[in-house]
C-alpha positions, -999 to +999 in steps of 0.1 A: +000+000+000+017+032-012-011+054+001+008+067+031+039+075+010+047+110-001+057+120-037+094+115-040+096+086-015+112+053-026+099+020-013+121-011-015+110-047-018+138-065+001+146-102+003+157-107+039+187-129+049+179-164+059+197-196+069+193-233+066+188-238+028+217-250+008+220-248-030+223-282-045+222-304-075+246-289-100+277-285-077+303-262-093+291-268-128+271-236-129+298-214-114+296-193-083+263-175-077+264-137-077+252-136-041+258-162-013+227-184-008+205-167+018+220-132+015+198-102+018+193-081-014+170-054-028+145-070-052+129-039-065+126-001-058+093+017-063+095+055-068+063+073-057+057+099-085+021+110-076-002+110-046-025+080-042-060+085-054-075+063-027-065+039+000-078+004+006-086-012+039-080-049+044-108-069+058-105-081+095-107-117+083-106-136+050-135-158+039-132-194+049-121-218+022-138-252+020-114-281+023-108-300-010-118-337-010-094-358-031-121-383-040-142-355-056-114-344-080-122-347-117-092-371-120-094-387-085-085-422-098-060-410-124-037-382-111-021-359-136+016-367-138+043-341-138+077-358-143+107-335-137+140-346-152+172-334-168+174-334-206+204-344-227+216-307-230+214-303-191+180-285-194+150-291-172+122-311-186+086-316-175+069-347-190+098-350-215+095-314-228+121-287-222+109-264-194+099-230-207+091-203-180+064-186-201+047-215-218+020-238-206+015-270-226-021-281-235-018-311-211-008-287-183-040-267-184-068-271-159-104-261-167-115-232-145-133-244-114-120-280-116-102-297-088-074-320-098-049-344-082-014-339-095+014-363-090+050-350-090+079-372-098+116-362-095+136-383-119+169-365-114+199-379-096+202-347-075+178-340-046+148-319-054+147-284-041+118-272-020+098-245-038+064-231-043+040-232-072+028-197-078-002-183-097-027-210-086-047-222-056-035-256-044-030-278-014-004-306-012-016-339+002+004-365+019+011-398+000-019-413+018-042-387+003-051-373+037-056-336+039-027-318+056-031-305+092-045-270+095-012-257+108+010-274+082+028-259+052+004-269+024+018-248-004+053-262-005+064-294-021+096-309-034+102-301-071+132-289-091+117-257-105+093-229-095+062-232-117+046-199-123+013-187-139-002-221-145 
């Protein structure tokens, strides 16, 4: 919310420092990263160039979300597979196709309103990295199909790439 900011102010989006996550998989093949893993850095700077026209107030509480039932998914008995692997040219693949950040294949599309079960398979020799799937509403279920506990991390699962905008 830039409403309280004055014209001329700069507001920074900062990735704060963190510990406990190590880079993995490629070893030294990719060279040294420009920043040490977990180092703080400025992501973006916003320059306030005009006064805000209006301010918004967040609600005191969000609406409740009904729990998804795996057995009611449109593909409950046939989960959609996503097989992550490394191609011949050391490129990521999903279901045998080279991973493209801005492309969604026809068999990766979900009809609006449908609930689906997805099965992720890491077929790389290196351990998978923990990451989030962005741009979609999802809940990860345990191998048993049981819904995760209310206080668990449901939006994180092991996969080698961040999948955005699907």
